[in-house]
Structures are given as C-alpha cells and as structure tokens.
N, C-alpha and C positions, 0 to 999 in steps of 0.2 A: 192712680199712676203718679209716680214721682221720679224726677230726674235729678241725678247727682253730678256735680262738676267740681273738680278741685279748684281752689283759689288761683293756683298757678295758671291753669287753662282759662279761667274766667278773666284774669288780668290780661292774658295774651289776646283773647278775643277783643276786649275793650281797646287794647293797644292797636290791634290790626284795624279795627273800625275807625279809630281816630286817625290813623295813618292814611286811610283811604279817602278821608274827607277832601272835597265836598261830596264825593260820590258815595252811593250806597255800597257797602261791602257785603260779601256773602261767603258761605262755606258749608261744609258737611261735618257731621258729628259721627264718629265711629266709637263703638264701645260694646258693652255687654248688658244683657237683661237677666234678671232673676225675678220671676213672677211679675209684679207690677212695678218693680224698681229697675231703673236704667242708670248705668254708670258711664259717663263720657270718659273714654280713655285716650282718644286722639282727635285733634281738630285738624280739618283740612281747609286751608285758606284758598279760595278759588277766585278767579278773575271775574269781575262783573263786566261782561262783554257789552253791556248797554252804556257803560261809562256815564251813568245818570245819577242825579241826586234824588230821584223819585221812583226809579225802577231798577230792577236787577235781573240779569239772566246769567246763570252759571255756565262757564265754558264747558261744553259737553266732553271734550277730550280730558280736561282736568277732572271732571266728575267720574269718568270711566277709570282713570288712573287711581283716584281716591278709593273707589269701590274695590278695585283689584287689590290695592294695598290692605284695605280692611279684611278682605277674604284671606289674604296671606297671613295676617296676624290673628285670625280667628275672631275678628270683631264683626258686629252687625252694623248696618246703617241705622243709626238711631233717629236721625233727623237732620235739620239744617238750621243755619242762622243767617240773618241779614240785619243790616242797620237801617235806622230811620234817622238821617242826619238832622232833620228839622221838624220832626213830629214825635208824638208819644210812642211808647212801646205797645201799641195797639194795632192789631192787623188792619191793614187797609182793605178796601173792597177787592183790589187786585190780589193781595195776600190771601184773602179768603177764597177767591176764585181758583188760585193756584194750589191751594192745600187739597190734596186728593187722597191721602193715605192715612187712615185712622191709627195705624201702627207707628207713625212718625211723630216726632216732636218738632215744633216750629218755634224757634227762638228769635226774638226781636230785641235788638239793642237800640235804645233811644239815646241820641247824643244831643237832644234838644236843650237840656239843662245839664244836670249831673247825669253821668252815664247810668242807665237803668236797663237791666236784662230781665225779660219775662219770657215764659215758655207757654205754648199753647198746644192743645191736641184737638183733633177733629172728632166731634161727637154729634151724632144725629145731623150731619150736614153743616154744622157750625163750629167755629173755633172757640174753644173754652180755655180760659187760663188755668194752668196747673201749677202746683207747687214746685219750686226749684230749690235745691239745697246746695249751697256752696260750702265745700269741705276745705279744711286746712291742708 
C-alpha cells in the first residue's frame, strides 16, 4: 500500500499544523484508490475540540460535513492526519488505541524539530509505517 500526496497539499498540512501550535492539529484526507495506491485529492482541516498539545478529538459536525463533501465529489475517506507538536512522528499509545480501520491511513506530522510527515496503516492489530510519496 502506498499513499500519494501533492507537494501543495503537503505544504498546506505543514502550514496548518504550525498555525495551530502549541495545540495538536487534525483533519481528514479525501481522495481516490486504485488497487493498493491511494491519492489524496482534498484535505479537510478540522478543529481539535480538546485544544491540547498532547491529545486531539475531531469536531464531529466538521467530520460529518467533510464526509458529505467527499461523497459529493466522488472521493473516499482515505484517512486522517494529526500533529505531534513536541514528539516524533511515531504513533503514541493513544494513537494506536484509536486506530481502528485497516483501510485507513493514519498520518502524523512531527513538529519537534524539522517538520516530518509519516504515514501508518493498521496491520494485525498494530500500526506499521508505510511509504508516502510527495508529488510535485
């Protein structure tokens, strides 16, 4: 499985995550799948209702609106992203506990040093890092 994201969207996610500091930021990814390849077509920036630098909870109303918009555009929910303002782009115990769907991609942006984006998928009950390709 591999996920593709355009550089423009990648930079926009990093910008959003930096803008939300010191809080964790979060959002959903809409796009299309072809076999084991997934293309992110639209980013949905959601409110972290926890307003915390260590936890996030996506606003349920915003999630519903995002999914409705995806459906109207013919996109699938590919997964979500959130930031780790002060820690590496590695799933926390809470991230692993909240990952429930093996069809979704879980992206984490670390802002601990230089911004770093990693993607994970759920396999055999554990989150495993997958390749992410940033396109021009």
